[in-house]
N, C-alpha and C positions, 0 to 999 in steps of 0.2 A: 755285794757291798764293799766298797773300797775303804781303806784306812789311810788317812792323811794325818799330818800334824797340824795343830793350831799354830798360826803365824806367831813367831816370837818365842816359841817354846822349844826350839831345837836349832842348833847350829850344825848344819849338815857337813860343813867343811871340817869342823872340829870333831864330829862324831859320825863319820860316814857309815860305820857299821850299824848305827841306829837308823839312820836315814834309809838305808837299803832294805830295812824291814817294811817300809811303807810302800803303798801303791802309788803315791805321789808325794813330793816334798813341797811345802809351802814356805816361801822365804819370809824373813822379817820384812816389815813394811818399808818400802823405798819411797823417799820424799825427794823433791827437786834438789834441795841443797843438803849437804851433810848436817847431821844433828848429833850432838853429844848426849842428848837426852836430859832428864831431870837430875838434880843433885842427889847424892846418896844421903841417907839410906833410901833405897827405892824398891826394896823387896821386904816383905814381912810375912811371917807365918801367923795364922790365927787358928782358933779351935774349929773354925768352919771352912777353912780353905786358905788360899794364899792371896795376898795383896801385892800388886806391883804398880809402880809408877815410873817405868823405864822411860817413857816419853819419846818413843819411836827413834831411838838411837840407831843411826845407819850411815853409810858412807856417802849418801847422795846418789842420784840416778846416773850421773856421768861415770863415776868410779864403779858403781854396781854393774853397769852394762859393759864397761871396758875390762873389768878385772874379775869381779865376783861371779857374774853369770857364766863366763866361759869355764871357770873352775867347777861350778855346780853342774854344768853339762857333762863334765868328765865322770861324774858319779854314775851316769847311765840309768837314772831314774826319771820319770816324768816330773816336770817342774811347773809349779804355780808361782807367780810373782805377786806378792801383796803390794798394792800401790796406795799411797796416801798423798795428802796435799792440803792446801788451805783455800783453794777455789777450784772450780771445774777445769780451768785451763791447766792447773798444776797436774791434775790427774791425767788429762787427755794427752799432754805432751809426753809424759812418762810412758803411757800406753803406746804411743806411736813409735817409741824407740825399742819396743820389745818384740822379739821374734824367736822362733825356735823353741817355744815353750808350749805347754799344754793349755794353760788358762791364766787369766788375770783375776786376782781377788781384789776388789775395791774396798779398802778399809774406810767405811763411812761412819764409824762409830767408836773411835778410840776415846776412852774416858780420861786419858792422861795428857791430852793436848787440847788446845782450843779447836773447836769444830769448824769445818769449812762453812763459810757464810752461805754458799749455794746449797740448794736442796739436794737430797739424794738422787732424785729423778733427773735434775739438771746435770749432775756429775755423770751419771750413767749415760745420759744422752750424748754428752760431749765425748765420752770415751768410746761410745758406739761409733761415732763419726770418725774417730781417730784410729780404730783398730778393728780388725775382723776376728781377732782371737775371742774365744769364749770369755764372757765377763760374769763373774760371780760377785754379787753385792753382799758385803758383810754388814749385817744390821744389828742394832741394839734392842734388847727387850725393854730398855728404859722408856722407849716411846710408848705413849698410852694406847696406840693401836698399831702394832707392828705389822699386822696383816694389811693394813691400809698402805703402809710404806712399801710392803712387798708388791702390792698391786701396782703402785706408782713406778717402781723401778722395772717391773716386768713390762709395763707399757712403754717405758723409755728405752728398752732394748736389752735388758739384762738377760743372760742365758741361764742363770742359776742363783741360788741364795746360799750364804754361809750364816748359820744361826747357832749360837749367838756370840757376841763379844762379851767381854767382862762387864760387870756392873759396878758403878761407882760406890765405894765404901770407905770406911775409916776404921782404924784400930789404934790402941794406945799402949804405951810401954808402962812399966811399973810406976813411973813418976807421973802418969796420966798426961804424958806428952804424946802427940801424934807419932806413931811408929814410922811413918814415912815423912821425909823432908818436905814433900809437896803438900802434906796434910792428908789428902785423900788419894785413893788409887783404884785400880780395877780388881774386883774380887773374882777369883776363879776357883775351881775345885768342886768338891761334892755338893756344897750348898747351892751351886748354880744349876744343878741338874733338873729339878722340878720346873724351874723358870724356863730353861731351855726346851724342855719337852713341850711345854705349853706353846712356846713360840713356834716351834717346828710344826706342831699340830695345827695351829691357827693359820699359818702361812700355807701349809699344804692344802688345807681346805679351801683357801681363797685363790690360789694360783696353781698353775700346772708346771711351775718351774722345778727342776731337780734341786734338792736341798742337801747340803753338807751340814749335818747336825753336830754340835759340840757344846760342851759345858758339863764338866763333872763326870765324864765317862772314864770309868776305871776298869770295868769288866766286860766280858762278852754279853752278859745279861743287860748291862747298861746300853750297850750298842743295839741290842735287839729291841729295847724299849724305844729308842730313837727311830728304828725302822718301823715300829708299830705306829708311830706318830707321823710317819711319812718321809723320813730321811732316806735318801738313796745311798748316801755315803756318810761316814763319820770322821771326826778329827779328834786326836788325842792332844791334850794340853798339859795341865799341871801334873798328871800322872807320870809324864816322861822325866820329870826332875827326880822322882823317887825310884822309878822302875824303867830304865832304858830298854828293857826287853818287852815292854808293854805291847807294842804292835803285834809281835808274834804271839804273845800270850793271849791277847784279846781275840785274835783271829781264831785260835784253837777253841777258846771258851765260847765264841759266838756260834761255832758249829754245834757245840754241846747244848747251848741255850736254845737253839732252834729245835733240836731233838726233844728237849724237855718240854717245849711249848707245842710240839706236834706240828711243826711247819717244816717244809722242805728247804726253804731258803729265807733269808731275812725279810725280803720284800713281801713275802706271804703273811708276815705278822700284822700288816695293816688291816687285814680282814678280821682280826681278832679284837681290834681296838674300837669298840663301839662307843658312841657318844652317850653318856649316862642319862641325859635328860630326854633323849628321843629314841634311843636304841639304834639310831642311824649309824651305819658303818662309816668310818673315815674313808674318803675316796682313795682308791689305790693309784 
């Protein structure tokens, strides 16, 4: 099981020592044009996790490819580039410009910007025509049937899934004003974990795509639970803000969690996760 970071939760150029703990680094989402993001305040802590409304702030694809990507390559770690846009062509053109990286993550589910009008499957299909690199579709559990979306992007040419993105939420300050200037934002952190586990399990049951599981992972035990639901790899997000050493710590804890559960390796945990209603084992 590889450990990645969730897109937007780590600046590898500012904290290379943290990035080098990872098995692969995932960039912030890159859009066609530069974006300043949403107005501040755009981060707020809650009792249940963290809210953010960054709004995909990034330098735009031209500057990213010319300046940021070469510097990221110098870190010597596998790179995934997160790609965003507002129509299928936006995504496809950016994908066509990327080379010398391990994979592309298609951000199809950001709660802090207007969503692309095209469907997830249309976007994946356009990107598949534009690039031969592995494509991971990042989906939202806010969809009423995330497994259905997973099947659609698989049919369109996705090579894997990233599950899940943040969920739209709101918090208030002491004067009962929204804590974020935008009003709502994306909820991350521990509260997201049960939702993410369900999404991973549902999509693993309905597709054969490899899954990067994320959402509230703080410990090795958390990582093992994602493996039990079918995740091949995991990504750390909110925990990185409080514990920059989390990748190394979780890796050690994961080995101990496997020993405690009586499995040799994380992927063996799927055999322990039986469906309560039927006793059927979740497919490995």
